[in-house]
C-alpha positions as CSV (number, residue, x, y, z in Angstrom):
1,X,8.8,4.8,-5.9
2,X,10.6,7.5,-4.0
3,X,14.1,7.7,-2.6
4,X,15.5,10.4,-0.2
5,X,18.9,11.9,-0.7
6,X,20.3,14.5,1.6
7,X,21.9,17.6,0.1
8,X,24.1,20.1,1.9
9,X,22.9,23.6,1.4
10,X,24.2,27.1,2.3
11,X,25.8,27.2,5.7
12,X,25.8,23.4,6.0
13,X,22.0,23.1,6.3
14,X,20.8,19.6,5.5
15,X,18.2,19.5,2.8
16,X,16.0,16.5,2.0
17,X,15.7,15.8,-1.8
18,X,13.1,13.2,-2.9
19,X,13.7,11.4,-6.2
20,X,10.6,9.9,-7.9
21,X,11.1,7.1,-10.3
22,X,9.2,4.9,-12.7
23,X,8.5,1.8,-10.6
24,X,9.7,-0.4,-13.5
25,X,13.2,1.3,-13.2
26,X,13.7,2.8,-9.8
27,X,16.0,5.7,-8.8
28,X,19.5,5.4,-10.0
29,X,18.8,2.6,-12.5
30,X,20.4,2.9,-15.9
31,X,18.2,5.0,-18.1
32,X,16.6,6.8,-15.1
33,X,19.9,8.4,-14.0
34,X,20.7,9.4,-17.6
35,X,17.3,11.0,-18.2
36,X,17.0,14.8,-18.4
37,X,16.9,16.3,-14.9
38,X,13.9,18.2,-13.4
39,X,14.0,19.9,-10.0
40,X,10.7,20.8,-8.4
41,X,10.6,23.7,-5.9
42,X,7.5,24.1,-3.7
43,X,6.1,27.4,-2.6
44,X,5.9,29.2,0.8
45,X,4.6,26.8,3.4
46,X,4.8,23.9,0.9
47,X,6.9,20.7,0.9
48,X,8.3,18.3,-1.6
49,X,5.3,15.9,-1.3
50,X,3.0,18.5,-2.8
51,X,4.7,17.7,-6.1
52,X,4.0,13.9,-5.9
53,X,1.4,13.8,-8.7
54,X,3.5,15.9,-11.0
55,X,6.7,14.0,-10.2
56,X,5.1,10.7,-11.0
57,X,4.2,11.5,-14.6
58,X,7.5,13.3,-15.0
59,X,9.4,10.2,-13.9
60,X,8.2,8.4,-17.0
61,X,10.7,10.3,-19.1
62,X,12.7,12.5,-16.7
63,X,14.8,12.2,-13.6
64,X,12.4,14.0,-11.3
65,X,13.5,15.4,-7.9
66,X,11.5,17.5,-5.4
67,X,13.4,19.4,-2.8
68,X,12.2,20.2,0.7
69,X,13.6,23.8,1.0
70,X,15.2,25.1,4.2
71,X,12.6,25.5,7.0
72,X,10.2,23.2,5.3
73,X,9.3,19.5,5.2
74,X,12.0,17.2,6.4
75,X,14.9,19.7,5.7
76,X,16.8,21.6,8.4
77,X,15.1,24.4,10.2
78,X,17.9,26.5,11.7
79,X,16.6,28.8,14.4
80,X,18.7,31.7,13.3
81,X,18.2,31.1,9.6
82,X,19.2,32.7,7.3
83,X,15.9,32.7,5.4
84,X,17.1,35.1,2.7
85,X,16.9,35.0,-1.0
86,X,20.6,34.3,-1.2
87,X,20.2,31.3,1.1
88,X,17.3,29.7,-0.9
89,X,19.1,30.4,-4.2
90,X,22.4,28.8,-2.9
91,X,20.4,25.8,-1.7
92,X,18.8,25.2,-5.1
93,X,22.2,25.6,-6.8
94,X,23.7,23.1,-4.4
95,X,20.9,20.6,-5.1
96,X,21.4,20.8,-8.8
97,X,25.1,20.4,-8.6
98,X,25.2,17.7,-5.9
99,X,22.5,15.6,-7.5
100,X,24.0,15.9,-11.0
101,X,20.8,17.3,-12.5
102,X,22.3,19.9,-14.9
103,X,21.3,21.0,-17.4
104,X,18.1,21.0,-15.3
105,X,14.5,22.0,-16.0
106,X,13.3,24.0,-12.9
107,X,9.6,23.8,-12.0
108,X,8.7,26.2,-9.2
109,X,5.5,27.3,-7.5
110,X,5.2,30.6,-5.7
111,X,8.4,31.3,-3.8
112,X,10.0,28.3,-5.4
113,X,9.3,29.8,-8.8
114,X,11.1,33.0,-7.8
115,X,14.1,30.9,-6.7
116,X,13.9,29.1,-10.0
117,X,14.1,32.1,-12.2
118,X,16.8,33.7,-10.0
119,X,18.9,30.6,-10.4
120,X,18.3,30.5,-14.2
121,X,19.5,34.2,-14.4
122,X,22.5,33.6,-12.1
123,X,23.6,30.2,-13.5
124,X,22.4,29.8,-17.1
125,X,25.0,27.0,-17.5
126,X,23.0,24.9,-15.0
127,X,19.4,25.5,-16.3
128,X,17.9,24.2,-19.5
129,X,14.3,25.5,-19.0
130,X,12.0,27.0,-16.5
131,X,8.3,26.7,-15.5
132,X,7.0,29.5,-13.3
133,X,3.8,28.7,-11.5
134,X,1.7,31.6,-10.0
135,X,4.4,33.9,-8.8
136,X,4.4,37.6,-9.2
137,X,7.4,39.7,-10.2
138,X,6.1,42.8,-8.7
139,X,6.7,43.9,-5.1
140,X,3.7,43.1,-2.8
141,X,4.6,45.7,-0.1
142,X,4.7,46.1,3.6
143,X,0.9,46.0,4.0
144,X,0.8,42.6,2.4
145,X,3.3,41.3,5.0
146,X,1.2,42.7,7.8
147,X,-1.8,40.9,6.4
148,X,0.0,37.7,6.5
149,X,1.1,38.2,10.1
150,X,-2.6,38.8,11.0
151,X,-3.6,35.7,9.1
152,X,-1.2,33.5,10.9
153,X,-2.5,34.8,14.2
154,X,-6.0,33.8,13.1
155,X,-5.1,30.1,12.8
156,X,-7.0,28.1,15.5
157,X,-3.9,26.1,16.5
158,X,-3.5,23.5,17.7
159,X,-6.1,21.7,15.5
160,X,-7.7,18.7,17.3
161,X,-7.7,16.5,14.3
162,X,-6.6,16.5,10.6
163,X,-10.3,16.7,9.7
164,X,-10.3,20.1,11.5
165,X,-7.3,21.1,9.5
166,X,-9.0,20.2,6.2
167,X,-12.2,21.9,7.2
168,X,-10.6,25.2,8.4
169,X,-8.3,25.7,5.4
170,X,-10.8,24.3,2.9
171,X,-13.9,26.1,4.2
172,X,-13.7,28.2,7.4
173,X,-10.5,30.2,6.7
174,X,-11.6,33.8,5.9
175,X,-9.1,33.9,3.0
176,X,-11.1,31.1,1.3
177,X,-13.3,32.6,-1.3
178,X,-15.1,29.3,-2.1
179,X,-14.8,25.9,-0.5
180,X,-11.8,24.0,-1.7
181,X,-11.1,20.4,-0.6
182,X,-7.7,20.6,-2.5
183,X,-6.6,23.5,-0.3
184,X,-7.6,21.6,2.8
185,X,-5.6,18.6,1.7
186,X,-2.6,20.9,0.9
187,X,-2.4,22.2,4.4
188,X,-3.1,18.8,6.0
189,X,0.2,17.7,4.5
190,X,2.2,20.4,6.4
191,X,0.8,19.5,9.8
192,X,2.3,17.2,12.3
193,X,0.7,15.7,15.4
194,X,2.1,16.9,18.7
195,X,1.0,16.3,22.4
196,X,-1.6,19.0,22.2
197,X,-2.9,18.5,18.7
198,X,-1.9,19.2,15.1
199,X,0.5,22.1,14.4
200,X,2.5,23.2,11.2
201,X,5.8,21.5,10.6
202,X,7.3,24.9,10.0
203,X,8.0,27.8,12.3
204,X,5.7,30.7,11.4
205,X,8.5,33.2,12.1
206,X,10.7,31.5,9.5
207,X,7.9,31.6,7.0
208,X,7.4,35.4,7.6
209,X,11.2,36.0,7.3
210,X,11.3,34.0,4.0
211,X,8.4,36.0,2.6
212,X,9.8,39.3,3.7
213,X,12.9,38.5,1.8
214,X,11.0,38.7,-1.5
215,X,7.7,40.4,-0.9
216,X,9.1,43.8,-0.3
217,X,11.1,43.9,-3.6
218,X,10.3,43.6,-7.3
219,X,12.1,40.9,-9.4
220,X,11.7,42.0,-13.0
221,X,15.4,42.5,-13.5
222,X,16.3,38.9,-12.8
223,X,13.4,37.8,-15.0
224,X,14.8,39.7,-17.9
225,X,18.1,37.9,-17.4
226,X,16.7,34.4,-18.0
227,X,18.0,33.2,-21.3
228,X,16.4,29.7,-21.4
229,X,12.9,28.8,-22.6
230,X,10.4,29.7,-19.8
231,X,6.7,29.0,-19.3
232,X,4.6,31.2,-17.0
233,X,1.5,29.4,-15.7
234,X,-1.4,30.8,-13.7
235,X,-4.9,29.9,-12.6
236,X,-7.8,32.4,-13.1
237,X,-8.3,32.5,-9.3
238,X,-4.7,32.6,-8.3
239,X,-2.5,35.4,-7.1
240,X,-0.8,36.2,-10.4
241,X,-3.2,38.3,-12.6
242,X,-3.4,37.8,-16.4
243,X,-2.0,41.2,-17.2
244,X,1.1,40.8,-15.0
245,X,1.6,37.2,-16.2
246,X,1.6,38.4,-19.8
247,X,4.0,41.2,-19.0
248,X,6.3,38.6,-17.4
249,X,6.1,36.6,-20.7
250,X,7.0,39.7,-22.6
251,X,10.0,40.5,-20.4
252,X,11.3,36.9,-20.6
253,X,13.5,36.6,-23.7
254,X,12.0,33.2,-24.5
255,X,8.8,33.3,-22.5
256,X,5.4,31.6,-23.2
257,X,2.1,31.7,-21.4
258,X,-0.1,28.9,-20.0
259,X,-3.4,29.1,-18.1
260,X,-5.2,26.3,-16.2
261,X,-9.0,26.7,-16.1
262,X,-10.7,26.8,-12.7
263,X,-7.4,26.8,-10.8
264,X,-6.4,29.0,-7.9
265,X,-3.0,29.7,-6.5
266,X,-2.3,26.0,-5.9
267,X,-2.5,25.3,-9.6
268,X,-0.8,21.9,-9.7
269,X,-2.8,20.8,-6.6
270,X,-6.1,22.3,-7.6
271,X,-6.3,20.9,-11.1
272,X,-3.5,18.3,-11.6
273,X,-4.9,17.2,-15.0
274,X,-5.2,20.7,-16.3
275,X,-1.7,21.5,-15.0
276,X,-0.2,18.5,-16.9
277,X,-2.1,19.5,-20.0
278,X,-0.3,22.9,-20.0
279,X,3.1,21.9,-18.8
280,X,3.7,18.6,-20.7
281,X,3.6,20.1,-24.2
282,X,6.1,22.8,-23.1
283,X,8.5,20.0,-21.9
284,X,7.9,18.0,-25.1
285,X,8.9,21.0,-27.2
286,X,12.2,21.1,-25.4
287,X,12.9,17.4,-26.3
288,X,12.3,18.3,-29.9
289,X,15.0,20.9,-30.0
């Protein structure tokens, strides 16, 4: 059971928040509304629906809300942005406050993980705990941004069918090291049918602007300012290497480490059962405190 609630983010941008609920209770029912809050923040090019499997098991004991961030999913996509770190951070802060989720557990993937730890550092009063999924604290550099620009140009858009989307992102994309049906499904969820075929629901220029806002800078300082319990999760085939992940755990005042076997960057999408096996015990430990 899912209910949409609109949140007003920075600059008045409308943001779609999706609350998942135990079907025996429903969003807003007594007990559900009083449950500990969890806000799920997707990564670059993601959308709230990518958290569906995670949110469903969370909803058994938590008030689980997934946010379509600005420029993504069903949320506003202002042509002039801004798509800065400050804007994404203010949006997340607004969602926590307007939805009454505090003290919230933030679960973020990629870019959403960075937003999560920046909010935890900025507003410790709002954040109870943090799960960081496959996001680096180191700067990636200008060359990385140019690689992404070239990658977007290689997309054979428009795609004739969703099957073509799944096949290209799951098999034919030169960035795919081995066939991945999960990756194909992930990208199928961010496509919409238009008159000439299937195109992404986001503006590529907005995605590049969002990425530039964090890819050119390191974020160790904010990580060190996170005072709540934090779990850093990676997959062996993801973008976050083991050495950097363990250094992030060391820098976090209350950090811990988790690894999901056989997972890539899309950890929660690649291996949902393995993801749950790593994250759920961390969340259970918070309930025992």
